[in-house]
py3Dmol code that shows the C-alpha trace and the ligand (Angstrom):
import py3Dmol

protein = """\
ATOM      1  CA  MET A   1     -74.777  24.607-136.690  1.00  0.00           C
ATOM      2  CA  ARG A   2     -76.618  21.706-138.224  1.00  0.00           C
ATOM      3  CA  LYS A   3     -80.361  21.992-138.099  1.00  0.00           C
ATOM      4  CA  PHE A   4     -82.812  19.031-137.293  1.00  0.00           C
ATOM      5  CA  ILE A   5     -85.732  19.146-139.646  1.00  0.00           C
ATOM      6  CA  VAL A   6     -88.880  17.058-140.029  1.00  0.00           C
ATOM      7  CA  ALA A   7     -90.667  17.731-143.229  1.00  0.00           C
ATOM      8  CA  GLY A   8     -94.058  16.338-144.298  1.00  0.00           C
ATOM      9  CA  ASN A   9     -94.605  15.661-147.979  1.00  0.00           C
ATOM     10  CA  TRP A  10     -98.384  15.514-148.433  1.00  0.00           C
ATOM     11  CA  LYS A  11     -97.944  14.551-152.101  1.00  0.00           C
ATOM     12  CA  MET A  12    -101.359  14.489-154.002  1.00  0.00           C
ATOM     13  CA  ASN A  13    -103.450  13.932-150.871  1.00  0.00           C
ATOM     14  CA  THR A  14    -106.251  15.807-149.162  1.00  0.00           C
ATOM     15  CA  THR A  15    -108.786  18.367-150.568  1.00  0.00           C
ATOM     16  CA  VAL A  16    -108.239  21.894-149.604  1.00  0.00           C
ATOM     17  CA  PRO A  17    -110.598  21.760-146.532  1.00  0.00           C
ATOM     18  CA  GLU A  18    -108.951  18.568-145.419  1.00  0.00           C
ATOM     19  CA  GLY A  19    -105.474  20.087-145.817  1.00  0.00           C
ATOM     20  CA  VAL A  20    -106.400  23.152-143.885  1.00  0.00           C
ATOM     21  CA  GLN A  21    -107.704  21.003-141.004  1.00  0.00           C
ATOM     22  CA  LEU A  22    -104.539  18.890-141.159  1.00  0.00           C
ATOM     23  CA  ALA A  23    -102.324  22.049-141.009  1.00  0.00           C
ATOM     24  CA  LYS A  24    -104.483  23.284-138.020  1.00  0.00           C
ATOM     25  CA  ASP A  25    -103.941  19.919-136.327  1.00  0.00           C
ATOM     26  CA  VAL A  26    -100.190  20.075-137.009  1.00  0.00           C
ATOM     27  CA  VAL A  27     -99.951  23.623-135.684  1.00  0.00           C
ATOM     28  CA  ALA A  28    -101.883  22.759-132.447  1.00  0.00           C
ATOM     29  CA  LYS A  29     -99.657  19.644-131.819  1.00  0.00           C
ATOM     30  CA  ALA A  30     -96.499  21.535-132.555  1.00  0.00           C
ATOM     31  CA  ALA A  31     -97.455  24.182-130.008  1.00  0.00           C
ATOM     32  CA  GLU A  32     -97.821  21.366-127.393  1.00  0.00           C
ATOM     33  CA  CYS A  33     -94.827  19.251-128.037  1.00  0.00           C
ATOM     34  CA  LEU A  34     -92.388  20.377-130.746  1.00  0.00           C
ATOM     35  CA  PRO A  35     -88.861  20.413-129.309  1.00  0.00           C
ATOM     36  CA  ALA A  36     -87.121  23.815-129.659  1.00  0.00           C
ATOM     37  CA  ASN A  37     -84.248  22.342-131.734  1.00  0.00           C
ATOM     38  CA  VAL A  38     -86.445  20.847-134.423  1.00  0.00           C
ATOM     39  CA  GLU A  39     -87.743  22.586-137.419  1.00  0.00           C
ATOM     40  CA  LEU A  40     -91.136  21.444-138.664  1.00  0.00           C
ATOM     41  CA  VAL A  41     -92.057  21.818-142.406  1.00  0.00           C
ATOM     42  CA  VAL A  42     -95.168  20.852-144.295  1.00  0.00           C
ATOM     43  CA  ALA A  43     -95.396  20.594-148.036  1.00  0.00           C
ATOM     44  CA  PRO A  44     -99.030  20.518-149.258  1.00  0.00           C
ATOM     45  CA  PRO A  45    -100.121  20.430-152.919  1.00  0.00           C
ATOM     46  CA  PHE A  46     -99.939  23.756-154.801  1.00  0.00           C
ATOM     47  CA  THR A  47    -103.682  24.434-154.454  1.00  0.00           C
ATOM     48  CA  HIS A  48    -103.420  24.310-150.686  1.00  0.00           C
ATOM     49  CA  LEU A  49    -100.413  26.654-150.227  1.00  0.00           C
ATOM     50  CA  PHE A  50    -102.310  29.938-149.792  1.00  0.00           C
ATOM     51  CA  PRO A  51    -104.874  28.762-147.175  1.00  0.00           C
ATOM     52  CA  VAL A  52    -102.356  26.663-145.410  1.00  0.00           C
ATOM     53  CA  ALA A  53     -99.996  29.623-145.223  1.00  0.00           C
ATOM     54  CA  GLU A  54    -102.757  31.501-143.454  1.00  0.00           C
ATOM     55  CA  VAL A  55    -103.015  28.739-140.892  1.00  0.00           C
ATOM     56  CA  LEU A  56     -99.352  28.559-140.237  1.00  0.00           C
ATOM     57  CA  LYS A  57     -98.946  32.344-139.622  1.00  0.00           C
ATOM     58  CA  GLY A  58     -97.484  32.895-136.249  1.00  0.00           C
ATOM     59  CA  SER A  59     -96.924  29.169-135.681  1.00  0.00           C
ATOM     60  CA  LYS A  60     -93.718  27.102-135.467  1.00  0.00           C
ATOM     61  CA  VAL A  61     -94.475  25.336-138.722  1.00  0.00           C
ATOM     62  CA  HIS A  62     -92.762  26.206-142.001  1.00  0.00           C
ATOM     63  CA  LEU A  63     -94.233  26.029-145.514  1.00  0.00           C
ATOM     64  CA  SER A  64     -92.816  24.153-148.512  1.00  0.00           C
ATOM     65  CA  ALA A  65     -93.865  23.453-152.074  1.00  0.00           C
ATOM     66  CA  GLN A  66     -93.382  19.951-153.541  1.00  0.00           C
ATOM     67  CA  ASN A  67     -91.787  21.157-156.823  1.00  0.00           C
ATOM     68  CA  CYS A  68     -91.304  24.280-158.847  1.00  0.00           C
ATOM     69  CA  ALA A  69     -91.055  25.275-162.616  1.00  0.00           C
ATOM     70  CA  ASP A  70     -87.753  25.329-164.428  1.00  0.00           C
ATOM     71  CA  HIS A  71     -88.628  28.728-165.941  1.00  0.00           C
ATOM     72  CA  VAL A  72     -89.236  32.105-164.338  1.00  0.00           C
ATOM     73  CA  LYS A  73     -92.620  32.801-166.003  1.00  0.00           C
ATOM     74  CA  GLY A  74     -94.477  32.723-169.216  1.00  0.00           C
ATOM     75  CA  ALA A  75     -96.130  30.188-171.475  1.00  0.00           C
ATOM     76  CA  TYR A  76     -95.639  27.020-169.485  1.00  0.00           C
ATOM     77  CA  THR A  77     -99.227  25.814-168.855  1.00  0.00           C
ATOM     78  CA  GLY A  78     -99.743  23.965-165.662  1.00  0.00           C
ATOM     79  CA  GLU A  79     -96.355  25.046-164.123  1.00  0.00           C
ATOM     80  CA  VAL A  80     -95.892  26.975-160.934  1.00  0.00           C
ATOM     81  CA  ALA A  81     -92.997  29.512-160.752  1.00  0.00           C
ATOM     82  CA  VAL A  82     -90.726  30.206-157.752  1.00  0.00           C
ATOM     83  CA  ASP A  83     -92.017  33.734-157.400  1.00  0.00           C
ATOM     84  CA  MET A  84     -95.532  32.421-157.072  1.00  0.00           C
ATOM     85  CA  LEU A  85     -94.322  30.162-154.304  1.00  0.00           C
ATOM     86  CA  THR A  86     -92.534  32.915-152.362  1.00  0.00           C
ATOM     87  CA  SER A  87     -95.516  35.237-152.835  1.00  0.00           C
ATOM     88  CA  VAL A  88     -97.760  32.832-150.855  1.00  0.00           C
ATOM     89  CA  GLY A  89     -95.192  32.368-148.143  1.00  0.00           C
ATOM     90  CA  CYS A  90     -93.297  29.262-149.108  1.00  0.00           C
ATOM     91  CA  GLU A  91     -89.899  29.013-147.491  1.00  0.00           C
ATOM     92  CA  TYR A  92     -88.789  25.779-149.056  1.00  0.00           C
ATOM     93  CA  THR A  93     -89.439  23.700-152.103  1.00  0.00           C
ATOM     94  CA  ILE A  94     -88.778  19.992-152.443  1.00  0.00           C
ATOM     95  CA  LEU A  95     -86.995  19.157-155.592  1.00  0.00           C
ATOM     96  CA  GLY A  96     -86.086  15.841-157.326  1.00  0.00           C
ATOM     97  CA  HIS A  97     -88.415  13.569-155.433  1.00  0.00           C
ATOM     98  CA  SER A  98     -88.207  10.096-156.906  1.00  0.00           C
ATOM     99  CA  GLU A  99     -91.811  10.261-157.996  1.00  0.00           C
ATOM    100  CA  ARG A 100     -90.970  13.329-160.072  1.00  0.00           C
ATOM    101  CA  ARG A 101     -87.840  11.710-161.478  1.00  0.00           C
ATOM    102  CA  GLN A 102     -89.703   8.407-162.263  1.00  0.00           C
ATOM    103  CA  TYR A 103     -93.125   9.607-163.503  1.00  0.00           C
ATOM    104  CA  TYR A 104     -92.323  13.133-164.881  1.00  0.00           C
ATOM    105  CA  GLY A 105     -88.862  12.705-166.416  1.00  0.00           C
ATOM    106  CA  GLU A 106     -87.148  15.015-163.941  1.00  0.00           C
ATOM    107  CA  THR A 107     -83.437  14.846-164.807  1.00  0.00           C
ATOM    108  CA  ASP A 108     -80.463  16.077-162.904  1.00  0.00           C
ATOM    109  CA  GLU A 109     -80.014  18.841-165.601  1.00  0.00           C
ATOM    110  CA  LYS A 110     -83.584  20.068-164.933  1.00  0.00           C
ATOM    111  CA  LEU A 111     -82.889  20.006-161.212  1.00  0.00           C
ATOM    112  CA  VAL A 112     -79.883  22.283-161.724  1.00  0.00           C
ATOM    113  CA  GLU A 113     -82.185  24.807-163.358  1.00  0.00           C
ATOM    114  CA  LYS A 114     -84.895  24.488-160.761  1.00  0.00           C
ATOM    115  CA  THR A 115     -82.440  24.699-157.853  1.00  0.00           C
ATOM    116  CA  LYS A 116     -80.869  27.804-159.390  1.00  0.00           C
ATOM    117  CA  LEU A 117     -84.197  29.551-159.759  1.00  0.00           C
ATOM    118  CA  ALA A 118     -85.361  28.492-156.264  1.00  0.00           C
ATOM    119  CA  LEU A 119     -82.248  29.745-154.598  1.00  0.00           C
ATOM    120  CA  GLU A 120     -82.282  33.023-156.525  1.00  0.00           C
ATOM    121  CA  ALA A 121     -85.849  33.534-155.383  1.00  0.00           C
ATOM    122  CA  GLY A 122     -84.903  33.042-151.870  1.00  0.00           C
ATOM    123  CA  LEU A 123     -86.322  29.535-151.406  1.00  0.00           C
ATOM    124  CA  LYS A 124     -84.501  26.883-149.519  1.00  0.00           C
ATOM    125  CA  VAL A 125     -84.311  23.611-151.441  1.00  0.00           C
ATOM    126  CA  ILE A 126     -84.866  20.090-150.042  1.00  0.00           C
ATOM    127  CA  LEU A 127     -83.083  18.043-152.789  1.00  0.00           C
ATOM    128  CA  CYS A 128     -84.101  14.325-152.914  1.00  0.00           C
ATOM    129  CA  VAL A 129     -81.639  11.647-153.924  1.00  0.00           C
ATOM    130  CA  GLY A 130     -81.901   7.852-153.689  1.00  0.00           C
ATOM    131  CA  GLU A 131     -81.405   4.556-155.493  1.00  0.00           C
ATOM    132  CA  ASN A 132     -84.098   2.219-156.708  1.00  0.00           C
ATOM    133  CA  LEU A 133     -84.367  -1.430-155.878  1.00  0.00           C
ATOM    134  CA  ASP A 134     -82.394  -2.676-158.888  1.00  0.00           C
ATOM    135  CA  GLU A 135     -79.598  -0.277-158.163  1.00  0.00           C
ATOM    136  CA  ARG A 136     -79.424  -1.406-154.560  1.00  0.00           C
ATOM    137  CA  GLU A 137     -79.496  -4.987-155.472  1.00  0.00           C
ATOM    138  CA  ALA A 138     -76.592  -4.473-157.999  1.00  0.00           C
ATOM    139  CA  GLY A 139     -74.603  -2.759-155.198  1.00  0.00           C
ATOM    140  CA  LYS A 140     -74.698   0.594-157.041  1.00  0.00           C
ATOM    141  CA  HIS A 141     -76.464   2.621-154.310  1.00  0.00           C
ATOM    142  CA  PHE A 142     -73.371   4.662-153.284  1.00  0.00           C
ATOM    143  CA  ASP A 143     -72.560   5.441-156.883  1.00  0.00           C
ATOM    144  CA  VAL A 144     -76.095   6.474-157.701  1.00  0.00           C
ATOM    145  CA  VAL A 145     -76.464   8.721-154.757  1.00  0.00           C
ATOM    146  CA  THR A 146     -73.000  10.245-155.177  1.00  0.00           C
ATOM    147  CA  ALA A 147     -73.738  11.001-158.792  1.00  0.00           C
ATOM    148  CA  GLN A 148     -77.216  12.522-158.165  1.00  0.00           C
ATOM    149  CA  THR A 149     -75.656  14.697-155.406  1.00  0.00           C
ATOM    150  CA  LYS A 150     -72.731  15.832-157.511  1.00  0.00           C
ATOM    151  CA  ASN A 151     -74.749  16.440-160.697  1.00  0.00           C
ATOM    152  CA  VAL A 152     -76.849  18.934-159.015  1.00  0.00           C
ATOM    153  CA  LEU A 153     -75.049  20.431-156.034  1.00  0.00           C
ATOM    154  CA  TYR A 154     -71.583  20.772-157.684  1.00  0.00           C
ATOM    155  CA  ASN A 155     -73.028  23.536-159.871  1.00  0.00           C
ATOM    156  CA  PHE A 156     -73.456  25.792-156.844  1.00  0.00           C
ATOM    157  CA  SER A 157     -71.318  27.633-154.321  1.00  0.00           C
ATOM    158  CA  ALA A 158     -70.535  26.899-150.756  1.00  0.00           C
ATOM    159  CA  GLU A 159     -72.670  29.813-149.681  1.00  0.00           C
ATOM    160  CA  ASP A 160     -75.597  28.343-151.547  1.00  0.00           C
ATOM    161  CA  MET A 161     -75.165  25.146-149.502  1.00  0.00           C
ATOM    162  CA  ALA A 162     -76.499  27.003-146.432  1.00  0.00           C
ATOM    163  CA  LYS A 163     -79.891  27.003-148.265  1.00  0.00           C
ATOM    164  CA  VAL A 164     -79.881  23.417-149.297  1.00  0.00           C
ATOM    165  CA  VAL A 165     -81.088  20.339-147.372  1.00  0.00           C
ATOM    166  CA  ILE A 166     -80.588  16.846-148.830  1.00  0.00           C
ATOM    167  CA  ALA A 167     -83.052  14.074-148.433  1.00  0.00           C
ATOM    168  CA  TYR A 168     -81.826  10.544-148.931  1.00  0.00           C
ATOM    169  CA  GLU A 169     -84.876   8.490-149.898  1.00  0.00           C
ATOM    170  CA  PRO A 170     -84.173   4.930-151.152  1.00  0.00           C
ATOM    171  CA  VAL A 171     -86.989   4.486-153.693  1.00  0.00           C
ATOM    172  CA  TRP A 172     -87.650   0.869-152.574  1.00  0.00           C
ATOM    173  CA  ALA A 173     -88.529   2.291-149.052  1.00  0.00           C
ATOM    174  CA  ILE A 174     -90.980   4.995-150.227  1.00  0.00           C
ATOM    175  CA  GLY A 175     -94.611   4.107-149.408  1.00  0.00           C
ATOM    176  CA  THR A 176     -93.694   0.439-149.222  1.00  0.00           C
ATOM    177  CA  GLY A 177     -93.486  -0.023-145.437  1.00  0.00           C
ATOM    178  CA  LYS A 178     -89.874  -1.211-145.991  1.00  0.00           C
ATOM    179  CA  THR A 179     -87.604   1.146-144.070  1.00  0.00           C
ATOM    180  CA  ALA A 180     -83.876   1.141-144.644  1.00  0.00           C
ATOM    181  CA  THR A 181     -82.127  -0.067-141.526  1.00  0.00           C
ATOM    182  CA  ALA A 182     -80.515   2.593-139.427  1.00  0.00           C
ATOM    183  CA  GLU A 183     -77.165   1.211-140.583  1.00  0.00           C
ATOM    184  CA  GLN A 184     -78.049   1.290-144.311  1.00  0.00           C
ATOM    185  CA  ALA A 185     -79.334   4.883-143.910  1.00  0.00           C
ATOM    186  CA  GLN A 186     -76.360   5.987-141.897  1.00  0.00           C
ATOM    187  CA  GLU A 187     -73.717   4.664-144.382  1.00  0.00           C
ATOM    188  CA  ILE A 188     -75.398   6.560-147.229  1.00  0.00           C
ATOM    189  CA  HIS A 189     -75.809   9.751-145.247  1.00  0.00           C
ATOM    190  CA  ALA A 190     -72.116   9.661-144.270  1.00  0.00           C
ATOM    191  CA  CYS A 191     -71.374   9.107-148.005  1.00  0.00           C
ATOM    192  CA  ILE A 192     -73.453  12.059-148.986  1.00  0.00           C
ATOM    193  CA  ARG A 193     -71.734  14.248-146.430  1.00  0.00           C
ATOM    194  CA  SER A 194     -68.324  13.298-147.706  1.00  0.00           C
ATOM    195  CA  VAL A 195     -69.422  14.110-151.213  1.00  0.00           C
ATOM    196  CA  VAL A 196     -70.411  17.561-149.937  1.00  0.00           C
ATOM    197  CA  ALA A 197     -67.166  17.939-148.052  1.00  0.00           C
ATOM    198  CA  GLU A 198     -65.141  17.029-151.060  1.00  0.00           C
ATOM    199  CA  LYS A 199     -66.331  20.132-152.959  1.00  0.00           C
ATOM    200  CA  PHE A 200     -67.377  22.585-150.304  1.00  0.00           C
ATOM    201  CA  GLY A 201     -65.143  21.693-147.304  1.00  0.00           C
ATOM    202  CA  ALA A 202     -65.681  19.953-143.953  1.00  0.00           C
ATOM    203  CA  LYS A 203     -67.396  22.925-142.304  1.00  0.00           C
ATOM    204  CA  VAL A 204     -70.146  23.194-144.973  1.00  0.00           C
ATOM    205  CA  ALA A 205     -70.593  19.450-144.947  1.00  0.00           C
ATOM    206  CA  ASP A 206     -70.848  19.313-141.174  1.00  0.00           C
ATOM    207  CA  ASP A 207     -73.462  22.053-141.201  1.00  0.00           C
ATOM    208  CA  MET A 208     -75.570  20.408-143.904  1.00  0.00           C
ATOM    209  CA  THR A 209     -78.871  18.867-142.841  1.00  0.00           C
ATOM    210  CA  ILE A 210     -79.426  15.429-144.338  1.00  0.00           C
ATOM    211  CA  LEU A 211     -82.828  13.888-143.978  1.00  0.00           C
ATOM    212  CA  TYR A 212     -83.897  10.294-144.335  1.00  0.00           C
ATOM    213  CA  GLY A 213     -87.111   9.405-146.148  1.00  0.00           C
ATOM    214  CA  GLY A 214     -88.909   6.161-146.770  1.00  0.00           C
ATOM    215  CA  SER A 215     -91.609   4.646-144.535  1.00  0.00           C
ATOM    216  CA  CYS A 216     -90.374   6.601-141.554  1.00  0.00           C
ATOM    217  CA  LYS A 217     -92.890   6.470-138.681  1.00  0.00           C
ATOM    218  CA  PRO A 218     -92.982   7.115-134.962  1.00  0.00           C
ATOM    219  CA  SER A 219     -92.036   3.522-134.269  1.00  0.00           C
ATOM    220  CA  ASN A 220     -88.708   3.631-136.246  1.00  0.00           C
ATOM    221  CA  ALA A 221     -87.808   7.355-136.203  1.00  0.00           C
ATOM    222  CA  LYS A 222     -85.860   7.195-132.911  1.00  0.00           C
ATOM    223  CA  GLU A 223     -83.453   4.627-134.133  1.00  0.00           C
ATOM    224  CA  LEU A 224     -82.895   6.409-137.436  1.00  0.00           C
ATOM    225  CA  PHE A 225     -82.461   9.837-135.894  1.00  0.00           C
ATOM    226  CA  ALA A 226     -79.961   8.502-133.372  1.00  0.00           C
ATOM    227  CA  GLN A 227     -77.501   7.993-136.311  1.00  0.00           C
ATOM    228  CA  LYS A 228     -74.805  10.590-136.348  1.00  0.00           C
ATOM    229  CA  ASP A 229     -75.469  11.659-139.977  1.00  0.00           C
ATOM    230  CA  ILE A 230     -79.243  11.590-139.892  1.00  0.00           C
ATOM    231  CA  ASP A 231     -80.630  14.981-139.107  1.00  0.00           C
ATOM    232  CA  GLY A 232     -84.332  14.376-139.488  1.00  0.00           C
ATOM    233  CA  GLY A 233     -86.832  13.053-141.932  1.00  0.00           C
ATOM    234  CA  LEU A 234     -88.820  13.664-145.066  1.00  0.00           C
ATOM    235  CA  ILE A 235     -92.079  12.010-144.251  1.00  0.00           C
ATOM    236  CA  GLY A 236     -94.873  10.889-146.701  1.00  0.00           C
ATOM    237  CA  GLY A 237     -97.640   8.779-145.371  1.00  0.00           C
ATOM    238  CA  ALA A 238     -97.094   9.399-141.711  1.00  0.00           C
ATOM    239  CA  ALA A 239     -97.230  13.202-142.365  1.00  0.00           C
ATOM    240  CA  LEU A 240    -100.988  12.910-143.132  1.00  0.00           C
ATOM    241  CA  LYS A 241    -101.805  12.471-139.519  1.00  0.00           C
ATOM    242  CA  ALA A 242    -100.775  15.232-137.126  1.00  0.00           C
ATOM    243  CA  GLU A 243    -100.295  12.812-134.300  1.00  0.00           C
ATOM    244  CA  ASP A 244     -97.872  10.487-136.295  1.00  0.00           C
ATOM    245  CA  PHE A 245     -96.075  13.439-137.782  1.00  0.00           C
ATOM    246  CA  LEU A 246     -95.372  15.009-134.398  1.00  0.00           C
ATOM    247  CA  GLY A 247     -94.616  11.500-132.997  1.00  0.00           C
ATOM    248  CA  ILE A 248     -91.749  11.529-135.459  1.00  0.00           C
ATOM    249  CA  ALA A 249     -90.708  15.161-134.768  1.00  0.00           C
ATOM    250  CA  THR A 250     -90.359  14.293-131.038  1.00  0.00           C
ATOM    251  CA  SER A 251     -88.180  11.280-131.716  1.00  0.00           C
ATOM    252  CA  PHE A 252     -84.799  12.970-131.521  1.00  0.00           C
TER     253      PHE A 252
END
"""
ligand_1 = """\
10
LIG
C -91.685 10.436 -149.554
O -92.373 10.236 -150.494
O -91.013 11.454 -149.442
C -91.796 9.506 -148.412
C -90.753 9.337 -147.550
O -92.916 8.784 -148.343
P -93.320 7.557 -147.212
O -92.906 8.206 -145.873
O -94.712 7.348 -147.304
O -92.478 6.399 -147.521
"""
view = py3Dmol.view(width=600, height=400)
view.addModel(protein, "pdb")
view.setStyle({"model": 0}, {"cartoon": {"style": "trace"}})
view.addModel(ligand_1, "xyz")
view.setStyle({"model": 1}, {"stick": {}})
view.zoomTo()
view.show()
């Protein structure tokens, strides 16, 4: 069965007290209005994971990291290992966000390593893919997204896919206020699902949750989520206000 997920990527926003308050607000709103068939996930910065995990205990909200190290442990200053994430209660990690690809040189090869470690540690992975503006204008969006998906996921098994969520995030739509139209998003989501089907079979592809990300907000979520291959959203800016975040989560 395919799961509907709305995940909030807080990026490098909020202090710890602000993040704890935001988590409390999200938990309270989720208790009021989260539909039973929607899974809600928050991905605060690393520094916030422990106190936010305390807030989420016993709630309907799941915890994610925004990234993980590509090594198990040791002399990697500034990095955070998968076991550290599970030890504070993370269930997910986002990997391959375009900001990590663009600013921190995250390659598909590195993402294979990180995905492998995350899955071995029992984390579920939200793998981000998406083309930039030049690639879209050159008509290469299907090729870019297909390659990013294959380069990482084709190294894993069909069983592993049950622990993977894909987030399609056109880079030109992230934090810009420009949303992909529902049709633009749907055609890429369908393409991603066919790439998954090609390697892992129709059942695995049909069960795969594929999220849309890029300036998603309460006012446009309904139309996006009505598309047959869009199973929720990875939300940036609008995840920083509990009301907007839950406004999106109640848009199915
Ligand atoms: C994101 O960075 O994952 C994202 C979708 O950001 P925003 O919603 O702000 O465009």
